[in-house]
C-alpha positions as CSV (number, residue, x, y, z in Angstrom):
1,M,-8.1,-27.9,10.0
2,A,-5.5,-28.5,7.3
3,W,-2.0,-27.6,8.0
4,L,-0.6,-25.5,5.1
5,S,3.0,-25.1,4.3
6,L,3.9,-22.2,2.0
7,K,7.6,-21.0,1.6
8,V,8.6,-18.1,-0.4
9,W,12.3,-17.4,-1.0
10,L,13.1,-13.9,-2.1
11,V,16.4,-15.0,-3.4
12,G,17.0,-15.7,-6.9
13,L,18.7,-18.2,-9.4
14,S,21.0,-16.7,-11.7
15,F,19.7,-17.5,-15.2
16,L,20.8,-15.8,-18.3
17,G,21.8,-12.8,-16.2
18,C,18.5,-12.3,-14.4
19,L,17.2,-13.1,-11.0
20,Y,14.3,-15.6,-10.8
21,P,12.6,-16.2,-7.7
22,L,11.5,-19.5,-6.2
23,V,8.0,-20.0,-4.8
24,D,7.0,-23.3,-3.1
25,F,3.7,-24.0,-4.1
26,S,3.6,-27.5,-2.0
27,F,0.7,-28.2,0.2
28,S,0.7,-30.6,3.3
29,G,-2.4,-31.8,4.8
30,E,-5.9,-32.2,3.4
31,T,-6.6,-31.7,-0.2
32,R,-8.3,-28.4,-1.1
33,G,-11.6,-29.9,-2.0
34,Q,-13.7,-27.3,-4.2
35,K,-12.2,-23.9,-3.0
36,P,-12.3,-21.9,-6.2
37,N,-9.5,-20.0,-7.7
38,F,-9.7,-16.3,-8.4
39,V,-8.2,-14.1,-11.3
40,I,-8.9,-10.6,-10.9
41,I,-7.8,-8.0,-13.7
42,L,-8.0,-4.5,-13.4
43,A,-7.6,-2.3,-16.4
44,D,-6.1,1.1,-16.1
45,D,-7.8,4.2,-17.2
46,M,-10.1,2.3,-19.4
47,G,-13.2,4.0,-20.6
48,W,-16.8,2.4,-20.2
49,G,-17.2,2.8,-23.9
50,D,-13.9,1.3,-24.8
51,L,-15.5,-2.2,-24.3
52,G,-17.2,-3.4,-27.6
53,A,-19.8,-5.2,-25.8
54,N,-20.8,-1.9,-24.2
55,W,-20.4,0.3,-27.2
56,A,-21.1,-0.6,-30.6
57,G,-18.4,1.7,-32.2
58,T,-15.5,-0.2,-30.5
59,K,-14.2,-3.1,-32.5
60,D,-10.9,-3.5,-30.8
61,T,-11.8,-6.1,-27.8
62,A,-12.6,-9.3,-29.4
63,N,-11.6,-11.5,-26.4
64,L,-13.2,-9.3,-23.9
65,D,-16.5,-9.3,-26.0
66,R,-16.1,-12.9,-26.1
67,M,-15.9,-13.2,-22.2
68,A,-18.8,-11.2,-22.2
69,A,-20.8,-13.6,-24.2
70,E,-19.6,-16.5,-22.3
71,G,-20.3,-14.8,-18.9
72,T,-22.1,-11.7,-17.5
73,R,-21.6,-8.0,-18.3
74,F,-22.5,-5.4,-15.6
75,V,-23.2,-2.0,-17.0
76,D,-23.8,0.0,-14.0
77,F,-20.4,-1.1,-12.3
78,H,-18.4,1.5,-10.5
79,A,-14.7,2.1,-9.3
80,A,-14.4,3.0,-5.7
81,A,-12.5,6.2,-6.6
82,S,-11.7,7.9,-9.9
83,T,-8.0,7.8,-9.6
84,C,-5.3,5.1,-9.2
85,S,-4.1,4.4,-5.7
86,P,-7.4,5.0,-3.8
87,S,-9.4,2.9,-6.4
88,R,-6.8,0.0,-5.8
89,A,-6.7,0.3,-2.0
90,A,-10.5,0.0,-2.0
91,L,-10.4,-3.2,-4.2
92,L,-8.0,-5.0,-1.9
93,T,-9.8,-3.8,1.4
94,G,-13.4,-3.5,0.5
95,R,-13.4,0.0,2.2
96,L,-13.3,3.7,1.2
97,G,-10.5,5.9,1.5
98,L,-11.7,7.7,4.7
99,R,-11.8,4.3,6.3
100,N,-8.5,2.6,4.6
101,G,-6.6,5.9,4.6
102,V,-5.8,6.2,0.9
103,T,-7.4,9.3,-0.5
104,H,-5.1,10.2,-3.2
105,N,-2.0,8.7,-5.2
106,F,1.4,7.7,-3.8
107,A,4.4,9.1,-5.4
108,V,7.9,7.8,-6.5
109,T,9.3,9.1,-3.3
110,S,6.6,8.1,-1.1
111,V,7.7,6.5,2.3
112,G,4.3,5.1,3.2
113,G,1.6,3.2,1.4
114,L,-1.7,1.3,2.3
115,P,-1.5,1.4,5.9
116,L,-0.3,-1.7,7.4
117,N,-3.1,-2.3,10.0
118,E,-5.4,-2.6,6.9
119,T,-5.8,-6.4,6.0
120,T,-5.7,-7.1,2.0
121,L,-7.5,-9.7,0.2
122,A,-4.4,-11.4,-0.4
123,E,-3.7,-11.6,3.3
124,V,-6.9,-13.2,4.2
125,L,-6.7,-15.8,1.3
126,R,-3.2,-16.8,2.1
127,G,-4.5,-17.5,5.7
128,A,-7.1,-19.7,4.1
129,G,-4.7,-21.8,2.3
130,Y,-4.4,-19.8,-1.2
131,V,-1.2,-19.3,-3.0
132,T,-1.4,-15.6,-4.1
133,G,0.3,-13.8,-6.9
134,M,0.3,-10.0,-8.1
135,I,1.4,-9.1,-11.8
136,G,1.6,-5.5,-12.8
137,K,0.6,-2.1,-11.5
138,W,0.7,-2.0,-7.6
139,H,0.6,1.9,-6.6
140,L,0.1,1.1,-2.9
141,G,3.6,1.8,-1.6
142,H,6.9,0.3,-2.7
143,H,9.3,1.2,0.3
144,G,9.8,-1.2,3.0
145,S,6.8,-3.2,4.4
146,H,4.5,-1.7,1.9
147,H,5.9,-3.6,-1.0
148,P,3.5,-6.4,-2.3
149,N,5.4,-9.3,-0.9
150,F,4.7,-8.0,2.5
151,R,1.0,-7.2,1.9
152,G,0.0,-10.9,1.3
153,F,1.4,-11.7,-2.2
154,D,3.5,-14.7,-2.4
155,Y,4.8,-13.6,-5.7
156,Y,5.0,-10.2,-7.4
157,F,6.2,-9.2,-11.0
158,G,5.7,-5.7,-12.0
159,V,6.1,-1.9,-12.0
160,P,5.3,-0.5,-8.5
161,Y,3.2,2.6,-9.6
162,S,2.0,4.0,-13.0
163,H,4.4,3.5,-15.9
164,D,4.4,7.2,-16.5
165,M,6.3,7.9,-13.3
166,G,9.7,7.0,-14.7
167,C,11.7,7.6,-17.9
168,T,12.3,4.8,-20.3
169,D,14.4,4.0,-23.5
170,T,11.2,3.3,-25.3
171,P,9.0,6.2,-24.2
172,G,5.8,5.3,-26.0
173,Y,3.1,7.7,-26.8
174,N,2.1,10.6,-24.4
175,H,0.5,13.8,-24.6
176,P,2.7,15.9,-24.3
177,P,5.7,13.5,-25.0
178,C,8.4,12.8,-22.5
179,P,12.0,12.2,-23.5
180,A,14.0,9.0,-23.1
181,C,16.3,8.2,-20.2
182,P,19.6,9.9,-20.3
183,R,22.6,7.5,-21.1
184,G,25.4,10.1,-20.3
185,D,26.2,12.0,-16.9
186,R,23.8,14.9,-18.0
187,P,20.3,14.4,-17.5
188,S,17.8,14.8,-20.4
189,R,16.0,18.3,-20.7
190,N,12.9,18.1,-18.7
191,L,10.5,19.9,-21.0
192,E,7.3,18.9,-19.1
193,R,6.8,19.0,-15.4
194,D,5.1,15.6,-15.5
195,C,8.1,14.0,-17.1
196,Y,10.7,12.0,-14.9
197,S,14.0,12.5,-16.5
198,D,16.2,11.5,-13.8
199,L,14.6,8.1,-12.5
200,A,14.2,5.0,-14.8
201,L,11.0,3.1,-14.7
202,P,11.9,-0.2,-12.5
203,L,10.5,-3.5,-13.0
204,Y,10.5,-5.8,-10.0
205,E,10.3,-9.5,-9.5
206,N,9.5,-10.1,-5.9
207,L,12.1,-7.7,-4.1
208,N,14.6,-7.5,-6.8
209,I,14.8,-4.8,-9.5
210,V,15.3,-6.9,-12.6
211,E,15.0,-4.1,-15.3
212,Q,15.7,-0.3,-14.9
213,P,14.5,1.3,-17.2
214,V,11.7,-0.9,-18.3
215,N,11.3,-2.0,-21.9
216,L,7.5,-0.7,-22.4
217,S,7.1,-2.3,-25.9
218,A,7.9,-5.8,-24.1
219,L,6.0,-5.4,-21.0
220,A,2.5,-6.7,-22.0
221,Q,4.3,-9.7,-23.4
222,K,6.3,-10.4,-20.1
223,Y,2.9,-9.8,-18.0
224,A,1.1,-12.3,-20.2
225,E,4.0,-14.9,-19.6
226,K,4.3,-14.3,-15.9
227,A,0.5,-14.6,-15.5
228,T,0.2,-17.7,-17.3
229,Q,2.9,-19.5,-15.6
230,F,1.5,-18.6,-12.3
231,I,-1.8,-19.9,-13.1
232,Q,-0.3,-23.0,-14.4
233,Q,2.2,-23.8,-11.5
234,A,-0.5,-23.1,-9.0
235,S,-3.0,-25.2,-10.8
236,T,-0.7,-28.1,-10.7
237,S,0.1,-27.6,-7.1
238,G,-3.1,-28.8,-5.4
239,R,-3.5,-25.5,-3.9
240,P,-6.4,-22.8,-4.8
241,F,-4.8,-19.6,-5.9
242,L,-5.5,-15.8,-6.2
243,L,-4.0,-13.9,-9.1
244,Y,-4.4,-10.0,-9.2
245,V,-3.3,-8.4,-12.4
246,G,-3.0,-4.6,-12.6
247,L,-2.6,-3.7,-16.3
248,A,-0.7,-0.9,-17.5
249,H,-3.2,-0.5,-20.3
250,M,-4.9,1.7,-21.1
251,H,-2.8,4.5,-19.1
252,V,-0.4,6.6,-21.0
253,P,2.2,6.2,-22.4
254,L,1.0,3.9,-25.0
255,A,3.3,1.4,-26.2
256,G,1.5,-0.3,-29.1
257,T,2.5,-0.1,-32.7
258,P,-0.5,1.7,-34.5
259,P,-2.2,0.1,-37.6
260,S,-1.9,2.1,-40.9
261,A,-5.7,3.1,-41.1
262,G,-7.4,6.0,-39.3
263,P,-6.3,9.1,-37.6
264,R,-2.9,8.7,-35.8
265,G,-4.2,9.2,-32.3
266,Q,-7.2,6.9,-32.7
267,R,-4.8,4.4,-34.3
268,L,-2.7,4.5,-31.3
269,Y,-5.4,4.0,-28.8
270,S,-7.0,1.2,-30.9
271,A,-3.6,-0.7,-31.0
272,G,-3.2,-0.2,-27.3
273,L,-6.6,-1.6,-26.8
274,R,-5.9,-4.5,-29.1
275,E,-2.8,-5.3,-27.2
276,M,-4.7,-5.2,-23.8
277,D,-7.5,-7.3,-25.3
278,H,-4.7,-10.0,-26.3
279,L,-3.1,-10.2,-23.1
280,V,-6.5,-10.7,-21.5
281,G,-7.3,-13.4,-23.9
282,R,-4.0,-15.4,-23.1
283,I,-4.8,-15.3,-19.6
284,K,-8.4,-16.3,-20.0
285,D,-7.2,-19.2,-22.4
286,T,-4.9,-20.3,-19.8
287,V,-7.8,-20.4,-17.2
288,D,-9.9,-22.5,-19.7
289,L,-7.1,-24.9,-20.1
290,V,-6.1,-25.8,-16.6
291,G,-9.0,-24.6,-14.5
292,K,-12.2,-23.4,-16.3
293,N,-14.8,-25.0,-14.0
294,N,-13.2,-23.7,-10.7
295,T,-11.9,-20.5,-11.6
296,F,-13.8,-17.2,-11.4
297,L,-12.4,-14.5,-13.5
298,W,-13.3,-10.9,-12.9
299,F,-12.5,-7.9,-15.2
300,T,-12.9,-4.4,-14.5
301,G,-11.2,-1.1,-14.4
302,D,-9.7,1.4,-11.9
303,N,-11.4,4.5,-13.3
304,G,-12.5,6.2,-16.4
305,P,-10.4,7.6,-19.3
306,W,-7.9,10.5,-18.6
307,A,-9.3,13.0,-21.0
308,Q,-6.2,15.5,-20.7
309,K,-4.6,12.9,-22.8
310,C,-6.7,13.8,-25.7
311,E,-6.6,11.5,-28.5
312,L,-4.6,9.0,-26.3
313,A,-7.7,8.6,-24.0
314,G,-10.6,6.3,-24.0
315,S,-14.3,6.6,-24.6
316,V,-16.9,7.2,-21.7
317,G,-19.6,6.2,-24.1
318,P,-23.0,7.9,-23.4
319,F,-21.6,9.2,-20.0
320,T,-20.6,12.5,-21.0
321,G,-21.0,14.7,-18.0
322,S,-22.7,17.5,-20.0
323,W,-23.6,19.8,-17.2
324,Q,-19.7,19.9,-16.2
325,A,-18.7,19.9,-20.0
326,R,-20.7,23.1,-20.5
327,R,-18.8,24.6,-17.6
328,G,-15.3,23.7,-18.5
329,G,-12.9,20.8,-17.6
330,S,-13.3,17.1,-18.2
331,P,-16.0,15.2,-16.4
332,A,-13.8,11.7,-16.6
333,K,-11.0,10.6,-14.6
334,Q,-10.4,12.3,-11.5
335,T,-14.1,13.4,-11.1
336,T,-17.3,12.0,-9.7
337,W,-19.2,12.2,-12.8
338,E,-20.2,8.9,-14.5
339,G,-17.4,9.1,-17.0
340,G,-14.9,8.9,-14.1
341,H,-16.0,6.1,-12.2
342,R,-18.4,3.9,-14.2
343,V,-16.0,1.3,-15.6
344,P,-16.4,-1.9,-17.8
345,A,-17.1,-5.1,-15.6
346,L,-17.2,-8.7,-16.7
347,A,-17.6,-11.9,-14.6
348,Y,-16.8,-15.5,-16.2
349,W,-17.1,-18.8,-14.4
350,P,-18.3,-21.5,-16.7
351,G,-21.3,-23.4,-15.0
352,R,-21.7,-20.8,-12.2
353,V,-22.0,-17.4,-13.9
354,P,-24.8,-17.3,-16.3
355,V,-23.6,-17.0,-20.0
356,N,-24.4,-13.8,-22.3
357,V,-26.2,-11.9,-19.5
358,T,-26.3,-8.2,-19.1
359,S,-26.9,-7.0,-15.5
360,A,-28.1,-3.6,-14.4
361,A,-27.4,-4.0,-10.8
362,L,-25.7,-1.2,-9.0
363,L,-22.2,-2.5,-8.1
364,S,-18.8,-1.4,-7.2
365,V,-15.0,-2.6,-7.1
366,L,-15.7,-2.3,-3.2
367,D,-17.7,-5.8,-3.7
368,I,-14.8,-7.7,-4.9
369,F,-13.3,-8.1,-1.3
370,P,-16.5,-9.3,0.4
371,T,-17.7,-11.3,-2.4
372,V,-14.5,-13.2,-3.2
373,L,-14.1,-14.1,0.5
374,A,-17.5,-15.4,0.8
375,L,-16.9,-17.5,-2.0
376,A,-13.6,-19.0,-0.5
377,G,-15.5,-19.5,2.7
378,A,-13.0,-17.0,4.3
379,P,-14.3,-14.7,7.2
380,L,-14.2,-11.2,6.8
381,P,-11.4,-9.3,9.1
382,Q,-12.8,-8.4,12.5
383,G,-13.0,-5.0,14.2
384,R,-13.8,-2.9,11.1
385,R,-16.6,-2.0,8.8
386,F,-16.8,-2.6,5.1
387,D,-18.4,-0.7,2.2
388,G,-18.6,-3.4,-0.3
389,L,-21.3,-6.2,-0.6
390,D,-21.2,-10.0,-1.0
391,V,-22.9,-10.0,-4.5
392,S,-22.5,-13.6,-5.3
393,Q,-26.2,-13.9,-5.7
394,V,-26.0,-11.2,-8.3
395,L,-23.3,-13.1,-10.0
396,F,-25.0,-16.2,-10.2
397,G,-28.1,-14.9,-11.5
398,R,-30.1,-15.4,-8.4
399,A,-30.8,-11.7,-7.7
400,Q,-31.1,-8.5,-9.7
401,T,-30.3,-5.7,-7.3
402,G,-26.9,-4.9,-5.7
403,H,-26.4,-1.6,-3.7
404,R,-29.1,0.8,-2.9
405,V,-26.6,3.5,-2.2
406,L,-23.1,4.2,-3.4
407,F,-20.7,6.9,-2.2
408,H,-18.2,8.3,-4.7
409,P,-15.2,9.9,-3.0
410,N,-13.5,13.2,-4.3
411,S,-10.6,12.1,-6.4
412,G,-8.6,15.2,-7.3
413,A,-10.9,17.4,-9.4
414,A,-12.8,19.3,-6.6
415,G,-13.3,19.0,-3.2
416,E,-11.1,17.4,-0.4
417,D,-9.5,14.3,-1.4
418,G,-11.4,11.2,-0.3
419,A,-14.4,13.4,1.1
420,L,-17.8,12.0,0.2
421,Q,-19.7,14.6,-1.6
422,T,-21.3,12.6,-4.2
423,V,-24.3,10.3,-3.5
424,R,-25.8,7.6,-6.0
425,L,-29.2,6.5,-4.4
426,E,-31.1,4.1,-6.8
427,Q,-31.1,5.8,-10.2
428,Y,-30.6,9.4,-8.6
429,K,-27.3,10.8,-8.1
430,A,-26.4,13.8,-6.0
431,F,-23.6,16.2,-6.1
432,Y,-22.7,18.6,-3.1
433,V,-19.5,19.6,-5.0
434,T,-18.9,19.7,-8.8
435,G,-15.7,20.5,-10.8
436,G,-14.2,19.4,-13.9
437,A,-10.7,17.6,-14.2
438,R,-8.1,19.2,-17.0
439,A,-9.3,18.6,-20.2
440,C,-7.8,18.2,-23.6
441,D,-7.7,21.9,-24.3
442,G,-6.2,22.6,-21.0
443,S,-9.3,24.1,-19.1
444,V,-10.1,23.1,-15.7
445,G,-13.8,23.3,-14.6
446,P,-14.4,25.6,-11.5
447,E,-15.2,24.0,-8.2
448,R,-18.4,24.7,-7.1
449,H,-20.1,23.9,-3.7
450,H,-24.0,23.2,-3.7
451,E,-25.5,23.5,-0.3
452,R,-28.5,22.1,-2.1
453,P,-27.1,19.4,-4.0
454,L,-27.6,18.9,-7.8
455,I,-29.6,15.8,-8.4
456,F,-29.7,13.9,-11.5
457,D,-32.1,10.9,-12.7
458,L,-29.7,8.6,-14.5
459,E,-32.5,6.5,-15.8
460,A,-33.6,9.5,-17.8
461,D,-30.3,11.3,-18.3
462,L,-27.2,9.0,-18.6
463,A,-25.3,12.2,-19.8
464,E,-26.0,14.0,-16.6
465,A,-27.1,17.3,-18.5
466,A,-29.9,18.4,-16.7
467,P,-30.6,18.3,-12.9
468,L,-33.8,18.0,-11.4
469,D,-35.6,21.1,-10.7
470,R,-35.0,22.2,-7.0
471,G,-38.6,23.2,-6.5
472,G,-40.0,20.1,-8.1
473,A,-41.9,17.2,-6.1
474,E,-39.4,14.8,-7.3
475,Y,-36.3,16.8,-5.9
476,R,-38.2,17.5,-2.5
477,A,-38.9,13.6,-2.3
478,V,-35.3,12.6,-3.1
479,L,-33.3,15.2,-1.3
480,P,-34.0,13.9,2.5
481,R,-33.2,10.5,1.4
482,V,-29.9,11.5,-0.1
483,A,-29.2,13.5,3.0
484,A,-30.1,10.6,5.4
485,A,-27.8,8.1,3.5
486,L,-25.0,10.6,3.5
487,A,-25.3,11.6,7.2
488,G,-25.7,7.5,8.0
489,V,-22.3,6.7,6.4
490,L,-20.4,9.6,7.8
491,A,-21.6,8.7,11.2
492,D,-20.6,4.9,10.6
493,I,-17.1,6.0,9.5
494,A,-16.9,8.0,12.7
495,R,-17.4,5.0,14.7
496,D,-15.2,2.6,12.8
497,R,-11.8,1.8,13.1
498,V,-10.2,3.9,10.5
499,S,-6.4,4.2,9.1
500,R,-4.5,6.9,8.1
501,A,-1.8,6.6,5.4
502,D,1.6,8.0,5.4
503,Y,2.1,10.5,2.6
504,S,5.4,11.8,3.8
505,Q,8.1,11.8,0.7
506,D,11.8,11.0,1.0
507,P,13.9,11.1,-2.3
508,S,16.3,8.2,-0.7
509,V,13.2,5.7,-1.1
510,R,13.1,6.0,-4.9
511,P,13.5,2.3,-6.5
512,C,17.2,2.5,-7.7
513,C,19.1,-0.4,-9.2
514,D,22.3,1.4,-9.4
515,P,22.6,5.0,-7.9
516,R,26.0,5.4,-9.6
517,R,24.4,5.2,-13.1
518,P,22.4,7.8,-14.9
519,A,18.6,7.4,-13.9
520,C,19.4,4.5,-11.8
521,R,20.2,2.3,-14.7
522,C,20.7,-1.4,-14.0
523,R,24.3,-2.5,-15.0
524,A,22.7,-4.7,-18.0
525,A,20.8,-1.9,-19.2
């Protein structure tokens, strides 16, 4: 067994007024052989229809479309929840929120985060000799031991939660707009309850806040630079690496400069897509330059578009959730309608992943954890159950099917957070509770519980417009199978080692560079 030596110093060198960490990529012992590298890129609030390869009307994702042509595109791929923190927790643990404890989002003042007894993908891979880095949005707890540096990542650079959870001097575009950070002693007038006028958005490098407030207009460039530097340094170190990139795109506020043609809102969103696509293209180009044949790149999203942001939200494509839309509210982010959790997904690994293939296999973000560990030759953590599958045979084109059943947890629109009341069984989808999230017009669909669930046949009805007739033979045949699948997973969870997240809040844990200055501004800002 190789002896690995990895040292991470969370002290910095003073260089041009900033703190820069030192990460030792040294390796002592055996060479790594052919252990693959992994780059996982997670978009934020990106709609299934925002990917040009998915939806012909989209022209803003040239690099992603090229990746699809050079790899495999998955068209029935699902987030593990339809809101930020639960989706990310599931990616890093391979477990649904009822198991890992993360059932809704963490706040700026959250004391806790992803429970410490949950084992992350980064922790397992680091134990297997990998150097691990994370760039971008974390949103799984920032206080104390919940920080990424203590959850398996040797290097971290990013904003610890969504970038609308703090004010900036460059507020970007939001609906409704939020004010810039105050500069004097008096805080800005908070016109909207969702605006943060008294706390500037922080940017971390490891444990240090290096900028507060963040310059949103420069954030994509910084993420691209840090990601490419990490890949280059890790590739020359003789060690395999994991890089997890949590993009700020396409979450509001949008920071891009809109092109001149077209309606203003569409131009803003189009500019944001192009900026995101360029960032991903830079990462892919770096992979191609230094580790093309031994690096697996996986691109997907955390949930569907945030429809209440109107023209600043993305496209669900054909997954319009028509049954819900007719009754009010949005059938996108925060819901269990297809528009809320069916997300773009691409796999790229020259020589391993088939080229220019479209797969209809039913897959999930939950599958990233067990698949990556299998490819790395690392064992799954013991003493717990997992909801994801090792889908490497599907990735390599040797199998055409993934899950038979997926469970979509409630994510804020209706029902108890994290509860499993929507079941995907093959081409069928059953709803025991329905409800729409806040829509662009401000409406919210009423919460309705269905003792006999609504069941849709997605092969015939992508828009989820007309459920099966409850009196029909098809409904009667499918219902017992749905009920058995749901009863089975709930019984399995009851026997499992489950965690409970600490959602308590304390204003003193807010990330603050200098509490003596307005909005916690760093002295240099």
